[in-house]
All heavy atoms as an XYZ file, in Angstrom:
685
protein
N     -17.119    -16.048     -6.696
C     -16.087    -15.400     -7.531
C     -14.936    -14.991     -6.647
O     -15.118    -14.575     -5.506
C     -16.706    -14.248     -8.273
C     -15.762    -13.683     -9.241
S     -16.504    -12.415    -10.364
C     -17.095    -13.496    -11.657
N     -13.725    -15.054     -7.148
C     -12.560    -14.627     -6.456
C     -11.908    -13.418     -7.189
O     -11.972    -13.390     -8.402
C     -11.534    -15.735     -6.386
C     -11.996    -16.865     -5.500
C     -10.885    -17.906     -5.370
O      -9.727    -17.677     -5.564
N     -11.289    -19.110     -4.992
N     -11.279    -12.572     -6.460
C     -10.496    -11.440     -7.062
C      -9.023    -11.743     -6.902
O      -8.647    -12.067     -5.859
C     -10.917    -10.111     -6.326
O     -12.265     -9.926     -6.437
C     -10.155     -8.933     -6.929
N      -8.257    -11.537     -7.903
C      -6.857    -11.709     -7.953
C      -6.172    -10.549     -8.597
O      -6.751     -9.845     -9.466
C      -6.493    -12.984     -8.687
C      -7.037    -14.259     -8.165
S      -6.629    -15.577     -9.191
C      -7.545    -16.878     -8.474
N      -4.955    -10.385     -8.269
C      -4.049     -9.460     -8.954
C      -3.128    -10.251     -9.863
O      -2.513    -11.279     -9.443
C      -3.267     -8.629     -7.935
O      -2.358     -7.736     -8.566
N      -3.064     -9.820    -11.128
C      -2.255    -10.569    -12.064
C      -1.239     -9.607    -12.711
O      -1.643     -8.535    -13.089
C      -3.175    -11.153    -13.171
C      -2.259    -11.907    -14.189
C      -4.222    -12.065    -12.603
N       0.043    -10.077    -12.691
C       1.016     -9.303    -13.439
C       1.360    -10.037    -14.755
O       1.542    -11.235    -14.748
C       2.316     -9.155    -12.633
C       2.126     -8.203    -11.420
C       3.369     -8.057    -10.581
O       4.284     -8.867    -10.737
N       3.408     -7.022     -9.827
N       1.360     -9.255    -15.863
C       1.591     -9.832    -17.178
C       2.757     -9.138    -17.832
O       2.774     -7.937    -17.877
C       0.284     -9.724    -17.994
C      -0.944    -10.215    -17.262
C       0.413    -10.293    -19.339
C      -2.215     -9.718    -17.821
N       3.612     -9.926    -18.366
C       4.732     -9.291    -19.122
C       4.147     -8.579    -20.339
O       3.179     -9.018    -20.969
C       5.649    -10.420    -19.593
C       6.467    -10.973    -18.507
C       7.519    -12.041    -19.072
C       8.310    -12.583    -17.958
N       9.325    -13.499    -18.406
N       4.716     -7.445    -20.618
C       4.299     -6.568    -21.710
C       4.165     -7.367    -23.033
O       3.201     -7.259    -23.796
C       5.226     -5.435    -21.959
C       5.114     -4.387    -20.769
O       4.135     -4.400    -20.110
O       6.072     -3.555    -20.661
N       5.163     -8.276    -23.249
C       5.108     -9.074    -24.450
C       3.982    -10.118    -24.592
O       3.735    -10.611    -25.608
C       6.515     -9.734    -24.723
O       6.703    -10.580    -23.610
N       3.379    -10.370    -23.437
C       2.359    -11.421    -23.356
C       0.930    -10.871    -23.298
O      -0.044    -11.598    -23.279
C       2.661    -12.380    -22.155
C       1.793    -13.610    -22.223
C       1.952    -14.594    -23.140
C       0.731    -13.759    -21.262
C       1.155    -15.742    -23.145
C      -0.039    -14.862    -21.307
C       0.153    -15.873    -22.277
O      -0.670    -16.985    -22.251
N       0.772     -9.518    -23.101
C      -0.537     -8.929    -22.873
C      -1.582     -9.330    -23.965
O      -2.652     -9.691    -23.633
C      -0.402     -7.408    -22.747
C      -1.743     -6.716    -22.756
C       0.411     -6.989    -21.452
N      -1.164     -9.236    -25.204
C      -2.090     -9.599    -26.266
C      -2.623    -11.046    -26.131
O      -3.803    -11.309    -26.312
C      -1.481     -9.314    -27.681
C      -1.420     -7.857    -27.979
C      -2.803     -7.254    -28.012
O      -3.836     -7.858    -28.257
N      -2.773     -5.929    -27.799
N      -1.659    -11.976    -25.908
C      -2.028    -13.343    -25.701
C      -3.022    -13.526    -24.483
O      -4.016    -14.309    -24.587
C      -0.806    -14.255    -25.523
C       0.028    -14.361    -26.710
O      -0.438    -14.024    -27.827
N       1.214    -14.867    -26.540
N      -2.706    -12.848    -23.457
C      -3.506    -12.965    -22.264
C      -4.904    -12.384    -22.515
O      -5.879    -12.971    -22.144
C      -2.868    -12.158    -21.083
C      -3.693    -12.208    -19.835
C      -3.700    -13.357    -19.011
C      -4.467    -11.080    -19.453
C      -4.483    -13.402    -17.846
C      -5.179    -11.107    -18.283
C      -5.159    -12.207    -17.484
N      -4.989    -11.216    -23.106
C      -6.243    -10.625    -23.504
C      -7.061    -11.528    -24.409
O      -8.241    -11.610    -24.313
C      -6.110     -9.186    -24.058
C      -5.524     -8.227    -23.026
S      -6.415     -8.213    -21.496
C      -8.018     -7.554    -22.008
N      -6.429    -12.189    -25.290
C      -7.104    -13.085    -26.208
C      -7.746    -14.227    -25.408
O      -8.859    -14.641    -25.610
C      -6.211    -13.722    -27.288
O      -5.751    -12.760    -28.164
N      -6.964    -14.796    -24.458
C      -7.501    -15.789    -23.581
C      -8.701    -15.309    -22.797
O      -9.710    -15.986    -22.694
C      -6.394    -16.343    -22.586
C      -6.917    -17.299    -21.632
C      -6.954    -18.686    -21.986
C      -7.344    -16.981    -20.420
C      -7.426    -19.609    -21.157
C      -7.836    -17.917    -19.515
C      -7.903    -19.202    -19.848
O      -8.425    -20.169    -19.017
N      -8.519    -14.144    -22.192
C      -9.652    -13.619    -21.472
C     -10.909    -13.415    -22.315
O     -12.047    -13.753    -21.939
C      -9.246    -12.211    -20.872
C     -10.420    -11.490    -20.204
C      -8.133    -12.456    -19.715
N     -10.691    -12.872    -23.539
C     -11.865    -12.606    -24.442
C     -12.541    -13.969    -24.804
O     -13.726    -14.057    -24.919
C     -11.410    -11.892    -25.713
C     -11.099    -10.430    -25.422
O     -11.623     -9.850    -24.434
N     -10.224     -9.939    -26.167
N     -11.728    -15.023    -24.897
C     -12.338    -16.294    -25.288
C     -13.018    -16.981    -24.036
O     -13.792    -17.965    -24.289
C     -11.210    -17.306    -25.768
C     -10.695    -16.918    -27.145
O     -11.345    -16.234    -27.911
N      -9.437    -17.261    -27.418
N     -12.762    -16.477    -22.903
C     -13.419    -17.032    -21.677
C     -14.152    -15.863    -20.895
O     -14.250    -16.046    -19.661
C     -12.288    -17.735    -20.741
C     -11.617    -18.832    -21.442
N     -10.566    -18.684    -22.264
C     -11.886    -20.141    -21.428
C     -10.142    -19.831    -22.688
N     -10.964    -20.736    -22.287
N     -14.635    -15.007    -21.545
C     -15.242    -13.794    -20.955
C     -16.476    -14.067    -20.150
O     -16.805    -13.316    -19.246
C     -15.586    -12.805    -21.999
O     -16.508    -13.226    -22.930
N     -17.063    -15.270    -20.317
C     -18.238    -15.565    -19.425
C     -17.811    -15.925    -18.030
O     -18.613    -15.912    -17.139
C     -19.024    -16.748    -20.030
C     -18.356    -18.100    -20.062
C     -17.340    -18.257    -21.190
O     -17.192    -17.390    -22.091
O     -16.688    -19.334    -21.161
N     -16.489    -16.177    -17.855
C     -16.010    -16.572    -16.518
C     -15.053    -15.594    -15.944
O     -14.647    -15.737    -14.802
C     -15.273    -17.994    -16.592
C     -16.276    -19.012    -16.938
O     -17.331    -19.172    -16.527
N     -15.850    -19.890    -17.906
N     -14.619    -14.624    -16.723
C     -13.551    -13.684    -16.264
C     -14.026    -12.225    -16.484
O     -14.481    -11.967    -17.549
C     -12.245    -13.931    -17.036
C     -11.761    -15.320    -16.871
C     -11.176    -12.897    -16.579
C     -10.567    -15.710    -17.719
N     -13.873    -11.442    -15.498
C     -14.128    -10.000    -15.618
C     -12.772     -9.217    -15.311
O     -12.112     -9.446    -14.282
C     -15.158     -9.542    -14.589
O     -16.303    -10.284    -14.795
C     -15.425     -8.097    -14.706
N     -12.404     -8.385    -16.225
C     -11.182     -7.591    -16.005
C     -11.592     -6.093    -15.611
O     -12.482     -5.548    -16.293
C     -10.377     -7.520    -17.301
C      -9.892     -8.858    -17.720
C      -9.162     -6.499    -17.098
C      -8.803     -9.437    -16.972
N     -10.928     -5.617    -14.554
C     -11.197     -4.192    -14.177
C      -9.907     -3.694    -13.655
O      -9.122     -4.437    -13.021
C     -12.285     -4.039    -13.201
O     -12.004     -4.782    -12.056
N      -9.609     -2.430    -13.928
C      -8.379     -1.810    -13.421
C      -8.613     -1.350    -11.978
O      -9.684     -0.847    -11.706
C      -7.942     -0.654    -14.313
C      -7.401     -1.054    -15.651
C      -6.687      0.109    -16.329
C      -6.116     -0.419    -17.586
N      -5.313      0.618    -18.261
N      -7.591     -1.484    -11.181
C      -7.701     -0.992     -9.779
C      -7.022      0.316     -9.728
O      -5.766      0.432     -9.814
C      -7.066     -2.061     -8.913
C      -7.222     -1.699     -7.369
O      -7.332     -0.510     -7.062
O      -7.239     -2.646     -6.557
N      -7.791      1.439     -9.558
C      -7.167      2.753     -9.553
C      -6.124      2.964     -8.462
O      -5.132      3.622     -8.620
C      -8.272      3.767     -9.414
C      -7.795      5.218     -9.583
C      -8.865      6.238     -9.510
O      -9.949      6.019    -10.054
O      -8.606      7.314     -8.986
N      -6.369      2.255     -7.306
C      -5.460      2.344     -6.218
C      -4.087      1.869     -6.699
O      -3.008      2.417     -6.332
C      -5.928      1.513     -5.007
C      -7.105      2.129     -4.332
O      -7.301      3.374     -4.282
N      -8.043      1.293     -3.926
N      -4.055      0.770     -7.409
C      -2.789      0.200     -7.861
C      -2.163      0.982     -9.005
O      -0.933      0.981     -9.168
C      -2.959     -1.289     -8.311
C      -3.277     -2.268     -7.118
C      -3.552     -3.691     -7.654
C      -2.215     -2.189     -6.068
N      -3.024      1.698     -9.767
C      -2.565      2.498    -10.804
C      -1.766      3.716    -10.209
O      -0.722      4.069    -10.746
C      -3.670      3.083    -11.635
C      -4.392      2.015    -12.522
C      -3.609      1.655    -13.772
O      -2.991      2.563    -14.374
O      -3.568      0.504    -14.085
N      -2.238      4.256     -9.112
C      -1.636      5.383     -8.467
C      -0.411      4.947     -7.601
O       0.554      5.677     -7.514
C      -2.600      6.110     -7.674
C      -3.810      6.702     -8.409
C      -4.860      7.240     -7.415
C      -3.340      7.729     -9.359
N      -0.528      3.786     -6.967
C       0.515      3.329     -6.075
C       0.570      1.812     -6.081
O      -0.289      1.093     -5.545
C       0.199      3.783     -4.655
C       1.174      3.317     -3.584
O       2.171      2.622     -3.964
O       1.018      3.613     -2.444
N       1.571      1.225     -6.726
C       1.661     -0.230     -6.833
C       1.740     -0.941     -5.547
O       1.436     -2.090     -5.442
C       2.949     -0.466     -7.608
C       3.343      0.814     -8.216
C       2.730      1.912     -7.403
N       2.059     -0.247     -4.456
C       2.187     -0.873     -3.141
C       1.000     -0.418     -2.281
O       1.091     -0.526     -1.004
C       3.527     -0.517     -2.501
C       4.652     -1.000     -3.342
C       5.397     -0.145     -4.079
C       5.044     -2.372     -3.296
C       6.398     -0.634     -4.939
C       6.103     -2.846     -4.100
C       6.764     -1.975     -4.902
O       7.784     -2.360     -5.681
N      -0.047      0.033     -2.797
C      -1.263      0.600     -2.051
C      -1.652     -0.338     -0.927
O      -1.780     -0.019      0.202
C      -2.351      0.886     -3.047
C      -3.594      1.384     -2.222
C      -3.665      2.632     -1.778
C      -4.659      0.461     -1.988
C      -4.834      3.098     -1.129
C      -5.762      0.910     -1.269
C      -5.866      2.175     -0.823
N      -1.946     -1.637     -1.288
C      -2.586     -2.539     -0.351
C      -1.551     -2.982      0.762
O      -1.901     -3.148      1.894
C      -3.123     -3.802     -1.073
C      -4.294     -3.353     -1.887
C      -4.267     -3.204     -3.235
C      -5.539     -2.926     -1.251
C      -5.395     -2.757     -3.994
C      -6.636     -2.558     -2.033
C      -6.554     -2.466     -3.354
O      -7.620     -1.989     -4.064
N      -0.260     -3.072      0.446
C       0.718     -3.372      1.451
C       0.791     -2.161      2.463
O       0.868     -2.357      3.639
C       2.092     -3.567      0.824
C       2.194     -4.899      0.075
C       1.830     -4.792     -1.418
O       1.192     -3.808     -1.767
O       2.166     -5.741     -2.145
N       0.780     -0.947      1.915
C       0.856      0.210      2.758
C      -0.419      0.332      3.570
O      -0.290      0.648      4.843
C       1.024      1.463      1.944
C       2.359      1.614      1.191
C       2.374      2.929      0.387
N       3.174      2.924     -0.743
C       4.477      3.011     -0.812
N       5.102      3.225      0.373
N       5.148      2.950     -1.903
N      -1.601      0.007      3.023
C      -2.836      0.077      3.753
C      -2.780     -0.899      4.908
O      -3.184     -0.546      6.030
C      -3.999     -0.282      2.827
C      -5.276     -0.099      3.468
C      -6.476     -0.501      2.513
O      -6.355     -1.609      1.841
N      -7.445      0.360      2.404
N      -2.385     -2.134      4.675
C      -2.301     -3.139      5.672
C      -1.312     -2.712      6.817
O      -1.651     -2.836      8.049
C      -1.728     -4.464      5.036
C      -1.714     -5.581      6.040
C      -1.227     -6.843      5.333
C      -1.071     -7.997      6.313
N      -0.602     -9.210      5.685
N      -0.130     -2.147      6.451
C       0.805     -1.668      7.502
C       0.168     -0.515      8.322
O       0.290     -0.500      9.526
C       2.080     -1.181      6.792
C       3.095     -0.783      7.734
C       4.420     -0.370      7.090
O       4.596     -0.623      5.865
O       5.227      0.248      7.734
N      -0.478      0.448      7.634
C      -1.102      1.497      8.411
C      -2.214      1.053      9.390
O      -2.333      1.511     10.502
C      -1.630      2.592      7.458
C      -0.577      3.428      6.735
C      -1.243      4.362      5.654
C       0.158      4.281      7.718
N      -3.022      0.053      8.926
C      -4.041     -0.492      9.797
C      -3.396     -1.142     11.017
O      -3.905     -1.047     12.107
C      -4.952     -1.469      9.083
C      -5.930     -0.819      8.176
N      -7.041     -0.174      8.646
C      -5.996     -0.623      6.841
C      -7.758      0.271      7.655
N      -7.133      0.061      6.540
N      -2.278     -1.920     10.790
C      -1.587     -2.521     11.907
C      -1.038     -1.482     12.866
O      -1.169     -1.668     14.138
C      -0.478     -3.434     11.369
C       0.166     -4.193     12.519
C      -0.794     -5.143     13.249
O      -1.480     -5.850     12.579
N      -0.877     -5.057     14.502
N      -0.485     -0.381     12.364
C       0.014      0.656     13.273
C      -1.064      1.255     14.080
O      -0.969      1.463     15.249
C       0.729      1.787     12.377
C       2.064      1.243     11.813
C       0.957      3.011     13.212
C       2.653      2.134     10.749
N      -2.218      1.522     13.426
C      -3.403      2.154     14.083
C      -3.895      1.147     15.214
O      -4.236      1.526     16.304
C      -4.549      2.389     13.130
C      -5.765      3.006     13.781
C      -6.871      3.215     12.806
C      -8.062      3.881     13.433
N      -8.603      3.094     14.575
N      -3.992     -0.152     14.903
C      -4.376     -1.141     15.864
C      -3.425     -1.171     17.032
O      -3.898     -1.257     18.192
C      -4.535     -2.542     15.221
C      -5.726     -2.605     14.230
O      -6.643     -1.893     14.278
N      -5.654     -3.578     13.320
N      -2.137     -1.073     16.683
C      -1.172     -1.093     17.821
C      -1.305      0.113     18.696
O      -1.109      0.013     19.948
C       0.262     -1.094     17.257
C       0.559     -2.519     16.692
O      -0.046     -3.495     16.992
N       1.650     -2.562     15.874
N      -1.584      1.243     18.141
C      -1.797      2.513     18.918
C      -3.145      2.400     19.659
O      -3.132      2.669     20.960
C      -1.898      3.754     18.029
C      -0.511      3.966     17.418
C      -2.382      4.972     18.784
C      -0.472      5.041     16.295
N      -4.183      1.836     19.078
C      -5.425      1.677     19.806
C      -5.364      0.744     20.965
O      -6.046      0.971     21.991
C      -6.595      1.251     18.819
C      -6.979      2.390     17.886
O      -6.611      3.534     18.028
O      -7.583      2.018     16.835
N      -4.602     -0.300     20.793
C      -4.459     -1.322     21.841
C      -3.476     -0.947     22.950
O      -3.392     -1.624     23.980
C      -4.035     -2.632     21.267
O      -2.673     -2.588     20.879
N      -2.689      0.167     22.743
C      -1.768      0.600     23.707
C      -0.411     -0.103     23.562
O       0.567      0.085     24.335
N      -0.240     -0.975     22.488
C       0.960     -1.679     22.245
C       2.094     -0.672     21.841
O       3.264     -0.833     22.127
C       0.769     -2.659     21.119
C       1.837     -3.678     20.949
C       1.383     -4.681     19.914
C       2.298     -5.863     19.800
N       1.827     -6.811     18.866
N       1.683      0.376     21.183
C       2.633      1.476     20.733
C       2.026      2.788     21.204
O       0.843      3.062     21.091
C       2.780      1.469     19.184
C       3.591      2.698     18.762
C       3.393      0.177     18.753
N       2.950      3.650     21.709
C       2.408      4.924     22.170
C       2.723      6.065     21.158
O       3.805      6.059     20.566
C       3.150      5.394     23.501
C       2.609      6.617     24.114
C       3.271      6.944     25.412
O       4.171      6.269     25.844
N       2.912      8.066     26.018
N       1.730      6.828     20.825
C       1.834      7.903     19.853
C       2.218      9.126     20.649
O       1.615      9.474     21.680
C       0.596      8.009     19.102
C       0.669      8.943     17.889
S      -0.789      8.710     16.892
C      -1.031     10.378     16.424
N       3.223      9.961     20.168
C       3.568     11.142     20.879
C       2.925     12.310     20.218
O       2.614     12.249     18.956
C       5.069     11.313     20.973
C       5.720     11.502     19.534
C       5.785     10.239     21.684
C       7.173     11.881     19.577
N       2.716     13.381     20.888
C       2.120     14.575     20.330
C       3.084     15.244     19.361
O       4.265     15.089     19.393
C       1.805     15.607     21.479
C       0.735     15.077     22.483
C      -0.633     14.988     21.878
O      -0.957     15.784     20.938
O      -1.371     14.106     22.276
N       2.474     16.034     18.437
C       3.214     16.726     17.445
C       4.340     17.638     18.031
O       5.486     17.651     17.568
C       2.281     17.515     16.568
C       2.973     18.090     15.319
O       3.660     17.400     14.603
N       2.736     19.407     15.155
N       3.916     18.375     19.028
C       4.840     19.411     19.720
C       6.060     18.592     20.312
O       7.230     19.047     20.268
C       4.151     20.192     20.706
C       3.201     21.247     20.123
O       3.349     21.553     18.935
O       2.322     21.718     20.832
N       5.783     17.463     20.931
C       6.802     16.650     21.574
C       7.780     16.146     20.550
O       8.920     16.098     20.733
C       6.169     15.515     22.375
C       7.142     14.716     23.143
C       6.447     13.572     23.934
O       5.226     13.560     24.015
O       7.228     12.672     24.388
N       7.175     15.711     19.426
C       8.006     15.182     18.272
C       8.989     16.221     17.840
O      10.216     15.990     17.701
C       7.063     14.699     17.183
C       7.866     14.355     15.920
C       8.532     13.158     15.800
C       7.957     15.289     14.857
C       9.259     12.872     14.635
C       8.650     14.958     13.731
C       9.254     13.781     13.608
N       8.453     17.441     17.555
C       9.374     18.535     17.036
C      10.358     19.026     18.145
O      11.480     19.411     17.726
C       8.520     19.608     16.432
C       7.946     19.223     15.169
C       6.636     18.952     14.877
C       8.656     18.948     13.957
N       6.484     18.507     13.569
C       7.710     18.530     12.977
C      10.005     18.998     13.603
C       8.102     18.136     11.698
C      10.308     18.656     12.335
C       9.420     18.220     11.341
N       9.946     18.934     19.376
C      10.919     19.266     20.405
C      12.046     18.217     20.420
O      13.250     18.687     20.513
C      10.277     19.256     21.785
C       9.305     20.572     21.981
O       9.480     21.504     21.195
O       8.551     20.508     22.948
N      11.687     16.994     20.269
C      12.780     15.960     20.176
C      13.652     16.164     19.041
O      14.868     15.992     19.092
C      12.143     14.577     20.140
C      11.466     14.106     21.491
O      11.724     14.768     22.477
O      10.729     13.130     21.455
N      13.106     16.490     17.864
C      13.910     16.779     16.647
C      14.861     17.946     16.854
O      15.993     17.928     16.553
C      12.987     17.005     15.405
C      12.220     15.766     15.093
C      13.774     17.496     14.249
C      13.036     14.651     14.539
N      14.297     19.063     17.424
C      15.111     20.254     17.652
C      16.265     19.897     18.681
O      17.403     20.283     18.420
C      14.250     21.333     18.325
C      13.262     21.931     17.280
O      13.480     21.776     16.072
O      12.288     22.537     17.784
N      16.015     19.103     19.709
C      17.052     18.720     20.615
C      18.051     17.912     19.923
O      19.242     18.044     20.141
C      16.445     17.940     21.800
C      15.652     18.779     22.742
O      15.824     20.013     22.784
N      14.679     18.290     23.437
N      17.641     16.963     19.083
C      18.543     16.115     18.405
C      19.455     16.950     17.409
O      20.697     16.774     17.370
C      17.836     15.056     17.529
C      18.732     14.216     16.675
C      19.503     13.239     17.221
C      18.738     14.354     15.318
C      20.333     12.397     16.467
C      19.471     13.529     14.562
C      20.272     12.624     15.131
N      18.876     17.911     16.720
C      19.689     18.740     15.798
C      20.666     19.647     16.590
O      21.834     19.712     16.217
C      18.724     19.660     14.927
C      19.510     20.674     14.285
C      17.863     18.840     13.961
N      20.279     20.054     17.784
C      21.186     20.866     18.644
C      22.404     19.964     19.025
O      23.512     20.451     19.035
C      20.455     21.312     19.888
C      19.589     22.508     19.577
C      18.844     22.950     20.844
O      19.361     22.709     22.065
O      17.773     23.632     20.711
N      22.178     18.681     19.296
C      23.312     17.807     19.732
C      24.202     17.586     18.548
O      25.376     17.377     18.721
C      22.819     16.509     20.272
O      22.100     15.793     19.326
C      21.939     16.672     21.529
N      23.695     17.545     17.352
C      24.537     17.399     16.132
C      25.452     18.586     15.851
O      26.476     18.465     15.341
C      23.672     17.063     14.893
C      22.924     15.780     14.918
C      22.039     15.643     13.736
C      23.868     14.521     14.907
N      24.877     19.751     16.259
C      25.565     21.027     15.933
C      26.638     21.268     16.963
O      27.503     22.215     16.753
C      24.526     22.196     15.864
C      23.677     22.075     14.647
C      22.582     23.110     14.652
O      22.341     23.807     15.615
N      21.941     23.223     13.469
N      26.763     20.580     18.080
C      27.720     20.901     19.108
C      29.031     20.240     18.767
O      29.253     19.352     18.032
C      27.260     20.248     20.443
C      26.104     21.131     21.034
C      25.709     20.551     22.380
C      24.481     21.280     22.880
N      24.053     20.830     24.118
C-alpha cells in the first residue's frame, strides 16, 4: 500500500468522495493532523532534519545563545550610531 497526499478542489469533493466510497476496498482515507495544523509541516520537518544533520556533521556551526544575543546587541548599537 502507498500513502499519498491529495488536494481536491472544493467543488469536486463530493465527486471524489463518491469515487472513494465506490472503491473503498482499495482506498483508505484518513486526515493528517500535522497537515491540518500546518500545511507545510513535512517540508519544515525535512528542512529541520537537514539543519540538524549539518550541525551534527560539522558542516554548519551552531553558536551559543549568549553569543547570538551579543551579536544582535552589537548590531543594534551600530544601527543607532
